[in-house]
C-alpha positions as CSV (number, residue, x, y, z in Angstrom):
1,M,0.0,0.0,0.0
2,K,1.2,3.5,-0.8
3,L,2.2,5.7,2.1
4,A,-0.5,8.0,3.4
5,F,1.9,10.9,3.5
6,P,4.4,10.1,0.8
7,G,8.0,10.5,1.9
8,L,7.1,11.2,5.5
9,L,7.0,7.6,6.8
10,W,9.6,4.9,6.4
11,V,7.3,2.0,6.9
12,A,4.5,0.6,4.8
13,L,0.9,1.0,6.1
14,P,-1.4,-2.0,6.2
15,A,-4.4,-2.0,3.9
16,P,-7.4,-0.3,5.6
17,A,-10.0,-2.5,7.2
18,Q,-13.1,-3.0,5.2
19,H,-15.7,-2.9,8.0
20,S,-17.4,0.1,9.6
21,M,-15.6,1.8,12.5
22,A,-17.9,0.7,15.3
23,I,-16.8,2.2,18.6
24,S,-15.9,-0.6,21.0
25,G,-16.4,-0.4,24.8
26,E,-12.6,-0.3,25.1
27,A,-12.5,2.7,22.8
28,I,-15.2,4.5,24.7
29,W,-13.4,4.1,28.0
30,A,-10.1,5.2,26.5
31,C,-11.8,8.3,25.0
32,L,-13.5,9.1,28.3
33,W,-10.3,8.9,30.3
34,Y,-8.5,10.9,27.6
35,S,-11.3,13.5,27.8
36,V,-10.8,13.9,31.6
37,C,-7.0,14.2,31.2
38,S,-7.3,16.6,28.3
39,S,-9.6,19.0,30.1
40,L,-7.6,19.0,33.3
41,M,-4.3,19.3,31.5
42,L,-5.4,22.5,29.7
43,I,-6.3,24.1,33.1
44,L,-3.1,22.9,34.8
45,N,-1.0,24.2,31.9
46,K,-2.7,27.6,32.2
47,L,-2.0,27.6,35.9
48,A,1.6,26.4,35.4
49,V,2.6,29.1,32.9
50,T,0.8,31.7,34.9
51,Y,3.0,31.1,38.0
52,I,6.0,29.9,36.0
53,P,6.1,32.0,32.8
54,L,8.7,29.7,31.2
55,P,6.7,27.5,28.7
56,S,9.6,25.5,27.4
57,F,10.9,24.8,31.0
58,V,7.4,23.6,32.1
59,T,7.1,21.4,29.0
60,F,10.6,20.0,29.5
61,V,9.8,19.0,33.1
62,Q,6.6,17.4,32.0
63,L,8.3,15.4,29.1
64,A,11.2,14.3,31.3
65,S,9.0,13.2,34.2
66,C,6.8,11.2,31.9
67,S,9.7,9.5,30.2
68,A,11.3,8.7,33.6
69,F,8.0,7.3,34.9
70,I,7.6,5.0,31.9
71,W,11.2,3.8,32.2
72,C,10.6,2.9,35.8
73,L,7.4,0.9,35.0
74,P,9.2,-2.5,34.5
75,Y,10.6,-2.2,38.0
76,I,7.3,-1.1,39.5
77,N,4.9,-3.6,38.1
78,G,6.7,-5.5,35.4
79,T,5.2,-3.7,32.5
80,V,7.0,-4.4,29.2
81,V,8.2,-1.1,27.8
82,D,9.5,-0.8,24.3
83,K,13.2,0.1,24.0
84,I,14.3,3.1,21.9
85,E,15.1,1.6,18.6
86,W,16.2,3.5,15.4
87,V,13.8,1.5,13.2
88,K,10.9,2.9,15.4
89,V,12.5,6.3,16.0
90,K,12.5,7.2,12.2
91,P,8.7,7.2,11.8
92,Y,8.3,9.3,15.0
93,L,10.8,12.0,14.0
94,I,8.3,14.1,12.0
95,Y,5.5,13.5,14.5
96,V,7.8,14.5,17.3
97,A,8.7,17.7,15.5
98,S,5.1,18.7,15.1
99,F,4.2,17.5,18.6
100,S,6.9,19.4,20.4
101,A,6.3,22.5,18.3
102,G,2.6,22.1,19.0
103,I,3.2,22.0,22.8
104,Y,5.4,25.1,22.6
105,T,2.9,27.1,20.6
106,N,0.1,25.9,22.8
107,M,2.0,27.2,25.8
108,K,2.7,30.5,24.0
109,A,-1.0,30.7,23.0
110,L,-2.0,30.3,26.6
111,E,0.3,33.1,27.6
112,T,-1.1,35.6,25.0
113,S,-4.7,34.5,24.8
114,N,-7.4,33.1,27.1
115,V,-8.2,29.5,27.4
116,D,-11.5,29.9,25.5
117,T,-9.6,31.2,22.5
118,V,-7.4,28.1,22.4
119,I,-10.5,25.9,22.7
120,V,-12.4,27.5,19.9
121,F,-9.5,27.2,17.5
122,R,-9.3,23.5,18.4
123,C,-13.0,23.3,17.7
124,C,-12.2,24.0,14.1
125,T,-9.7,21.2,13.7
126,P,-12.2,18.4,12.9
127,L,-13.0,20.1,9.6
128,V,-9.4,20.0,8.4
129,V,-8.7,16.6,9.9
130,S,-11.8,15.1,8.2
131,F,-10.4,16.3,4.8
132,L,-7.0,14.8,5.7
133,D,-8.8,11.5,6.6
134,F,-10.4,11.6,3.1
135,L,-7.3,12.7,1.2
136,F,-4.7,10.5,2.9
137,L,-6.1,8.0,5.3
138,G,-8.7,6.1,3.2
139,R,-12.0,7.5,4.5
140,E,-15.1,8.6,2.6
141,F,-15.9,12.3,2.1
142,P,-18.0,13.6,5.0
143,N,-21.7,13.5,4.5
144,L,-24.0,16.5,4.4
145,R,-24.8,16.4,8.1
146,S,-21.2,16.3,9.0
147,I,-20.3,19.1,6.6
148,A,-23.2,21.2,8.1
149,A,-21.9,20.5,11.6
150,L,-18.3,21.5,10.7
151,V,-19.5,24.7,8.9
152,A,-21.5,25.6,12.1
153,L,-18.2,25.2,13.9
154,L,-16.6,27.7,11.7
155,V,-19.5,30.2,12.0
156,G,-19.4,29.9,15.8
157,A,-15.6,30.3,15.8
158,F,-15.8,33.5,13.6
159,N,-18.4,35.1,15.8
160,Y,-16.5,34.1,18.9
161,V,-13.2,35.8,17.9
162,T,-15.0,38.9,16.8
163,S,-16.6,39.2,20.3
164,D,-13.4,38.3,22.1
165,S,-11.8,41.1,24.1
166,A,-8.3,40.1,22.9
167,F,-9.4,40.6,19.4
168,M,-10.8,44.0,20.2
169,L,-7.6,45.1,21.9
170,D,-4.9,43.5,19.8
171,G,-6.6,42.4,16.5
172,L,-5.2,39.6,14.6
173,S,-1.8,39.7,16.4
174,A,-3.6,38.2,19.5
175,Y,-4.1,35.0,17.4
176,F,-0.6,34.5,16.0
177,W,0.5,31.7,18.3
178,V,-2.9,30.0,18.4
179,S,-3.1,30.0,14.6
180,I,0.3,28.2,14.4
181,Y,-0.9,25.8,17.1
182,F,-4.0,25.1,15.0
183,C,-2.0,24.1,11.9
184,L,0.4,21.9,13.8
185,L,-2.5,20.2,15.7
186,C,-4.3,19.3,12.4
187,F,-1.2,17.7,11.0
188,S,-0.2,15.8,14.1
189,M,-3.7,14.4,14.5
190,A,-3.7,12.8,11.0
191,Y,0.0,11.9,11.0
192,G,-0.1,10.5,14.6
193,K,-2.9,8.1,13.6
194,Q,-0.8,6.9,10.7
195,V,2.3,6.3,12.9
196,T,0.1,4.5,15.6
197,D,-1.2,2.0,13.0
198,A,2.1,1.5,11.2
199,V,4.6,1.1,14.1
200,P,4.1,-2.0,16.3
201,M,4.5,-1.4,20.0
202,N,4.0,-3.8,23.0
203,T,1.7,-1.4,24.9
204,M,0.6,2.2,24.5
205,W,3.4,3.2,26.9
206,G,5.6,2.7,23.9
207,P,4.2,5.6,21.8
208,A,4.0,7.7,25.0
209,L,7.7,7.1,25.7
210,Y,8.8,7.8,22.1
211,S,6.7,11.0,21.8
212,N,7.8,12.4,25.2
213,F,11.5,11.4,25.2
214,L,12.2,12.4,21.6
215,S,10.5,15.8,22.2
216,I,12.9,16.8,24.9
217,P,15.8,18.0,22.6
218,P,13.6,20.4,20.5
219,T,11.9,21.6,23.7
220,I,15.3,22.6,25.1
221,L,16.1,24.3,21.8
222,F,12.8,26.3,22.0
223,G,13.8,27.3,25.5
224,L,17.2,28.6,24.5
225,M,15.6,30.5,21.6
226,G,13.3,32.2,24.0
227,N,16.2,33.0,26.4
228,E,14.4,31.2,29.2
229,Q,17.7,30.4,30.9
230,A,18.1,34.1,31.8
231,K,14.5,34.3,33.0
232,F,14.9,31.1,35.0
233,A,17.9,32.7,36.9
234,V,15.7,35.5,38.2
235,M,12.4,33.5,38.5
236,P,10.7,33.9,41.9
237,W,9.7,30.5,43.2
238,N,7.0,29.5,45.6
239,L,5.3,26.3,46.8
240,Y,2.1,27.0,44.9
241,A,4.0,27.3,41.6
242,L,5.9,24.0,42.2
243,F,2.7,22.3,43.2
244,M,1.0,23.3,39.9
245,L,4.0,22.1,38.0
246,L,3.9,18.8,39.8
247,L,0.2,18.3,39.1
248,S,0.7,19.1,35.4
249,C,3.4,16.4,35.3
250,V,1.1,13.8,36.8
251,M,-1.6,14.8,34.4
252,G,0.9,14.7,31.5
253,I,1.6,11.1,32.3
254,G,-2.2,10.3,32.2
255,I,-2.8,12.2,28.9
256,S,0.2,10.6,27.3
257,Y,-1.1,7.0,27.8
258,T,-4.8,7.6,27.4
259,G,-4.2,9.8,24.3
260,W,-2.3,7.1,22.4
261,A,-4.7,4.4,23.5
262,A,-7.7,6.4,22.2
263,R,-5.9,7.3,19.0
264,K,-5.2,3.6,18.3
265,L,-8.8,2.6,18.7
266,V,-10.6,5.3,16.7
267,S,-10.2,7.3,13.5
268,A,-8.2,10.5,13.3
269,T,-11.3,12.7,13.0
270,T,-13.1,10.9,15.9
271,Y,-10.0,11.3,18.0
272,T,-9.9,15.0,17.2
273,L,-13.6,15.4,18.0
274,V,-13.2,13.7,21.4
275,G,-10.7,16.4,22.2
276,V,-13.3,19.1,21.2
277,M,-16.4,17.6,22.9
278,N,-14.8,17.5,26.4
279,K,-14.0,21.2,26.5
280,M,-17.2,22.4,28.0
281,A,-16.0,21.3,31.4
282,T,-12.8,23.3,30.8
283,V,-14.8,26.4,29.9
284,T,-16.9,26.1,33.0
285,I,-13.8,25.8,35.2
286,N,-12.2,28.7,33.4
287,V,-15.3,31.0,34.0
288,L,-15.1,30.1,37.7
289,I,-11.4,30.7,38.1
290,W,-10.2,33.5,35.8
291,D,-11.3,37.1,35.1
292,Q,-9.6,36.8,31.7
293,H,-12.4,34.8,30.1
294,A,-14.7,35.6,27.2
295,S,-17.9,37.6,27.4
296,M,-21.2,35.9,27.7
297,Q,-21.8,36.6,24.0
298,G,-18.4,35.0,23.3
299,L,-19.3,32.0,25.5
300,F,-22.6,31.5,23.6
301,W,-20.7,31.2,20.3
302,L,-18.2,28.9,22.0
303,V,-21.0,26.6,23.2
304,L,-22.4,26.6,19.6
305,C,-19.0,25.4,18.3
306,I,-18.9,22.5,20.8
307,V,-22.6,21.5,20.2
308,A,-22.1,21.6,16.5
309,G,-19.1,19.3,16.8
310,T,-21.2,16.6,18.4
311,F,-23.4,16.3,15.3
312,Y,-20.4,15.1,13.2
313,Q,-20.8,11.5,11.9
314,Q,-17.6,9.5,11.4
315,A,-17.1,8.8,7.7
316,P,-16.6,5.1,6.9
317,M,-13.5,3.7,5.2
318,R,-13.5,3.8,1.4
319,A,-14.1,0.4,-0.3
320,V,-10.9,-1.0,-1.7
321,P,-11.2,-3.3,-4.8
322,A,-10.3,-6.9,-4.1
323,A,-7.3,-6.8,-6.5
324,A,-5.9,-3.7,-4.7
325,A,-6.4,-5.3,-1.3
326,E,-4.7,-8.4,-2.4
327,A,-1.7,-6.5,-3.8
328,A,-1.4,-4.6,-0.4
329,L,-0.9,-7.8,1.5
330,P,2.7,-8.7,2.6
331,K,4.5,-11.0,0.2
């Protein structure tokens, strides 16, 4: 079978399954746990960068602590953890580049925008990912109901940003980092699904280890580029800031495992939508905690975005002719 993203992956993908993507009970539980971790992680990241305005440093600690935890698992409970092997590293290099850049731009977006703004941009990602599913990952074109739902997402997003206080004060410049984050997220959602299906791992701790450990070098580079070492030297520390950093590390471990488990069990677009549909809890917590949240009008459009996303119907896999399917089998 041809590579979904020609030239980007060094291993051949298996032929797509010819049955409908029924959501199993295992997939539902994985998505639920991922939703919980995702919502809490966004809040904890916001708190962490509020009290420790060093996004690369915060990310580095999260990545390093998750990697260390996974490496300790065999000694804790006997879990088999995949070793770092070059044949598996190669397919992850491009994903890791987009993943680490996505984490950094997400942190920068949380510094320059409010949480609601980051969420609404993420609400728009299913539209792009559904087209990537169609173009590269073997799925049918979205049906009319799904297109209508995704267009409603865009309408809600447009009305939200025009009512956002950051837009009124800073115009388009307030959305620089979050726009870059949006593009990286769309790519990583589709490419991450491809890597998960193509690279065999013993457990989902394998992808979690590879994505976290291999993201450490670029994260350090981003920190040096932002001159965070100088800021770190004069950074005032307190127990509350360290506690928020610790909590974000714990949640980072949870989202690493549950995220890869859910991605393995569902399509790229479904996985993206799961991340969108759980954001209402995040918005509610945000309204209760921060003054820097959207107006009631803005929150109305944000709710519209999230509700519209729930009406999306997953597109089935495209039928592959028998001759093509036979040719795709290993020889």
